[in-house]
N, C-alpha and C positions, 0 to 999 in steps of 0.2 A: 132102335135102328142106328147104326153107325153113320156118320156124316162123311162126305168127301172132304179131303183136306187139300191144301195147296200142293202137296207132293203127288196127289192123284191127277193133277191137271197137266195137259200138254202146254208148255210155256214158250218154247222156242219160236220166235217171230210172232208171237200172239199179242194182241192188244188186251192186256190184263186189267180189267176194272177192279179197283180195290176200295172198299169202304174202310176207312181208318178213323180213329177217334182222336182228332187234333183239337178238341175243345179245351184249349189251354188259356191260362191268363196272359193277357197282352196289355202292356202299359207303355204309352209313348212309342208305339211301333216296335216294341221289343218283347219277345216271349219271356215271361217270368219263370215258369216251371215247365221244363220240357220232358217231364217223365213220360207223358203219354206219347210223345213223338218217339222217344227212345224205345218205348215198348213195342212200337210198330216196326222198328228197324229190321229184326230178324226176317220177317215175312217179305218186306220190301227187298232186302238183299237177296233173299232166295229167288224171288221173281226175276230180278235183273241179272243175277249170276247165271240163271238158266235161260238167258236170251229173251225174256219177256219184256214188254214195254209197259211199265207201270203207270197207270192212270188213276190218280188218287182222288177220292171224294171224302169230305168231312164237313160237319156243321161246326159252327162257332157261335156260342151264345144263342140268344132268341131275337128274331127279327120280326117286329110287328108293324113297323112303318118305315118309309124310305129313309128317314133321318138316322135310323139304326145302322144302316149299311156301311157307311164309311169307316166307322170305328170297329167293325167286325169283319174286315177283310182278312183273308188267309195269307196275304202277301208276306207278313213277318214270319209266318210259319214256314213258307217255302224257303226263305232265307236261312232259317235255323236248320231246316232239314238238309239243305244243300251243305251246310257246314258239317253236320253229323255224318252225312254220306261221303263227304269230301268229293262231291261231283255236282255239276249243275242240275238244278231242278227248274223246269219250265213252269212258270206261274201263268195261268190263263184267268184274267179278271172277270170272266163271265161264266154262266152256268149252262148256256145253250147257244146254238147258232154257228155261223160260218167261222168265226174266229176260233172257237173251240174245236170244231171239226177239222179245220186246216192244221191246227197245231198237233192234233192227234195223228193226222195223215203224214205229218212230216217227222214223226218219231222214228228213231232207229232202235234196234235191239239193245236192251240195257238202259234206255232212257227213262227218265222219271218226269212226270207232269203232274202238277197239282191244280185241280179245278177250283174255282172260286167257291166260297161258303155255300153249301147246298141250301141253306135257309134263306139265301137271297130270293129263292123261288117262292117263299112264303108271302112276299109282297110284290104285287104287279100293278103298275100304273097307280101307285098310291093306295091300293086296296089290300087288305090283309086276307089273302086267299088260301094260305096254308097248302100249297102245292106239294112241298116237300114233306112237312110234318103231318099232312093229311093223306099221304100216300096216293097222290093224284095218279091214276092209272096211265095217262098219256105221258106223264113225266118219267115214270119208271120205265116205260117202253122205249122212250127216246134215249134215256141214258143207257139202257141195255144195248141199243143198236150201235153204240159207239165202240163196243168191244167184242172180243171173241169168248172170253171166259170171265167169271167174277169170283173175287175172293173177299169174304167178309172177315175182317180182323178187328171190328169195333164192338167188343163186348159191352162197352159202356152204353151203347144205344140198342142193345139186343132186345130190351123190353119194349121198344117203341116200334110201331109199324109205320116206317117212313119210305118214301120213294127211293131213297138212296140205299136202303138195305133190303127190305122186303120186296119193293117195287122192281128193282133190278133183278133180284134172285128169281122171282116168279116168272120173269120174262126170259130166263136163261136156264130152262130145265135141263138137269144133267150136267150143267157147267158151272154151278155155284158151289164154292168150297169154303171151308173155314181156314183162316190163317193160323199161324202158330199160337198167337195170343188167345184167340178165340177157342182154339183146340185145348189149350192149357186150362182155361176157365171152365170149359165144359167138363174136363176130366176131374179137376180138383173139387169143384163144387158138387158135381154129380156124384162122385164117389163118396164125398163127405155126407151128403144127404141121403143117398140111396143105398150105399154099401160101406158104412163107416167101420173102421176098426174101433173096437170098444175098450174102455168107456168112451162115449162120445159126449162132449160137453159143449153147449152153445153159450156164448156170452152175449147178451143183448142189452145195449144201452141206448142213450138218446132221450129226447125230451118227452115224447108222446107214446102212450100205449097204442093209440089209434094207428100210428105208423107201423107198428110191429105185431098187431093182433094176428094177422094171417101167418106171419112167421112163427110166432109162439104156438099157435094152433097146429100148424103142420109139424113143427119139431117135437111137440109133446109126444107124438107117436113114434119118434125116431131117436131122440136124444136120451141119454141116461140122466143128465142134469141140465137145467137151464138157469144160468146166473142172470139176474136182472139188476141193472144199475141205471144210473142217470135219472132224469126227472120222471120217467115213467114208473120208477119204483114206488113213488108216493101215491099214485092212483091205487096200487096194490095195498099200500099201507091203509089208505082210506077204506078199501074193501075189507080189510081185516079189523077195522075199528080202531086203528092206531091213530092218535092225533098227528096231524101233519103241519100245524101252524100255518104259515104263509107259503108253504112249499107248493110247487106246481102240481096241480091235480086236474085231471079231465073228469069233471063231475058226471058227464054223460056217459062215461065209460066205466064207472065204478061197478055197475051190475055185470058188465062183461068181464071185468077183472075178478069178481066173485066167482063167475062160472069157470074161468081159467084155473083159479085156485082150487076149486072143488075137483076139477078134472085132473089137475097136475099132482095132487097128493104131495109127496116129499120131493118131487122132481124139480120144483121151482125153488131157487135159492135167492132170498132177498137180503139186502143189507141189514146188518144187526146194529150198526151205529152209523152216525152221519156227521159230517162237518156242516154246522148250520151258521147262518149269518143273519145280521139284523137288517140287511138290505142287499139288493142285487148289485154288488159293486165289489171289485177286487180288493178294495181297502176297507171293507166292512169289518165290524167287530165279529169275531167267530168264536165257537166253542164246539166240542164234540159231545154229542148226546146219544144215549141209547134209548130205544123205545119212543115214547111220545115226544113230539116236537111242540114247544110252547107257542102260543100266539105271538106274533111279532118277529118270529124267527123262521127262516126258510132253509131247507136242506139244499146245499149246492155241490156236495161231493160225498162219496162214501168215506166212512171213518177207518181208523187203523185196524180195528177188530174185524170189520167187513173184509178188508184187504187180506187179512190172514185167513179168514174163513173161505174166501174165494180161492186163494192159493191152495188151500187144503183140498178143495173140490177138484182143482185142476191138476194137482201133482201126479196123479196116476192116469190121467187122460191119455188116450192114444189118438183121438181126433178132437180138434178144437176149432170152432168157427166163431169168430168175434166180429160183431158189427155194432158200433155205437159207443160213445164215451160213457164213463162212469160218473162224471160230474160236468160242471161248466168248464170244459177244457180250455176255452179261449181265454179264461181268466187264470193266470199263473197260480194264484192261491187256492184254486179249486180244480187243478189239473193233476194233483198228486195221485188220486185213486186210479185214474186212467193210465198214468205213467207207470205206476207200480205193477198193474196188471200186464201192461206191454212188456216191461222188463222181465217179469216172471215167465211170460210166454217164450221169451228168448232163451230160457234155460231148459225148455222141454225138448231135449234133443231126440227123444225116442217117440215123439208124437208128430202127427200131421197137423200143422198149424196154419190156419187160413184166416186172413184179416180182410175186411171190406168196410167201406164207409170212410168218409173224409177224415174225421177226427181220429178214429182208430188208426188209420194209415199214417196220419201226421204224427201220432204218438210214437209209433214204432220206429218211424224215420228219425224223429227228434232224439230218441234214445240210442240210435245206431244199431238196433237189433233187427232191422228189416231183413238183412241177409241171413239171419239165423232162423227165419220163419220159412215155412214150406212154400207159401203163396200169398201174395198181396193182390187182391182183386182190383181190377182197374175200373169196375163199374159199381157204384154204390146202389143205385136204383135197380140195376139189372140183377145184382147178386141178391138183393132183398126179394125181388120177384121170383128168382130161382128158389130161394130158401122157403118161400111161401108154397112152393110145389106147383107154381103156375108155369105154363108153357111160354117161352120167350119167342115172340114172332120172328125176330131176326135169326134165331137158331133154327126154328121150325122151317123157314124158307130155304135153308141151305140144302142142297141135293143130298139124298141118301146114297150111300155107297152101292 
C-alpha cells in the first residue's frame, strides 16, 4: 500500500508537525557535520513555501540522567538550520507546556520552529522514564494535539517506535505523511530488495556476523551474489575450517555461519586473501596472506586479490546495496579495501548503487564519489532493519493513500 507524502497534505495555514533527524555531532556548541540537517531541507522548504508552519521534532544522542541534558540541547542545530534556510528559526528550549504552546500559537505562515530534544522526555524529575523512546501514549497524543498534520522525514529513526514518530502518527490518522527523504529511502531500498534489476549484488561488511544474520538470510533469497567483507568474514572462515589466527571470530555463531554457507551455495563470496597484522594497531607489521592465517596474526583488511575478485562480481551488476566496511576502516593502513570498493562503485554508471552505514558512507564521501552513486541512505540501523525484511514502525505508522 502506497503511503501519503507531503505533497498529498493541505499545508496553507496549517501547523505542520515534522519529525526530522537532526542527530548530528556537536562540539563546543557548534554542529560538526550538518549532512542530516541539509538532507531535511527539501521537505522543510516545501512546507514553508506552501504556507505551512513547520514545527520540527528531533532527538539528539541518548539521555539517561538530568546531567546529560545540557550537552544535548538542539539550540546549536536551530542556529545552523537558520543559516541554511537563510531565515529565523525559533528554538523552544522545552518539550511540552505553555512556553511551547504559546510559541506555536504565535507562528505565522512560512515560519519554522524547532522543539527541544525529544529525548529530554526520557528523564523526568531525575528518573529515567523513557517517555519518548518508550512511545508513551500520552506524550504522543499531546504532541499530536499541537498540530494539524504530521510529516515524518526521519528515516534514521524509522526502525524505532518512539512517541515523536509512531506516537504522533497514530494520533493523526489520515494526516500523517512521508517527507521527501523518507519517500526516497522507501523507494530505493524497497525497489532494491523487492524488485531489483538483475544481477543484484549485496556487499556486507562490518565486524560481526550477529549484526547481519537477518540481512544475509533475507537477501539469500533475493540477491544473485552476496559479498562478505570485514571482521565477520572470519567467522565464515572458521565455519569452513580455514585457520583464522587471532582474527575476530564469533565462536557462538560458527554453526550459524555453517548453515548460511550450506544454504548459500555459490551465492556467498568471501575474501580470498587478507592483509594481516601482528597486532591491532595502525603501525603494526603487516603482510598479505591467502588461505590459513597463522597464530599471532589477525586479518584487518581484504587483500588485493579479494578486491579484484569483488570488482569482478560487481562489474556487471545492475543493483548494488552496500552496508559495512571491508576492513578496519578507521585505521588508514587497513582502509584500502573499503576505499577500493567505494571507488569502483562510483564507476558503475549503468547500475542502481545504494550505500548505507557510517563507514561505507564515509568511504564514498572521502573518495568524492558520493554524487556518482544513486542513493546514500541516512539511516544505518533503519536500512539494516529494512534489508532484513522487517517492518519499520515509523513507516508503518504513516497513513496509507
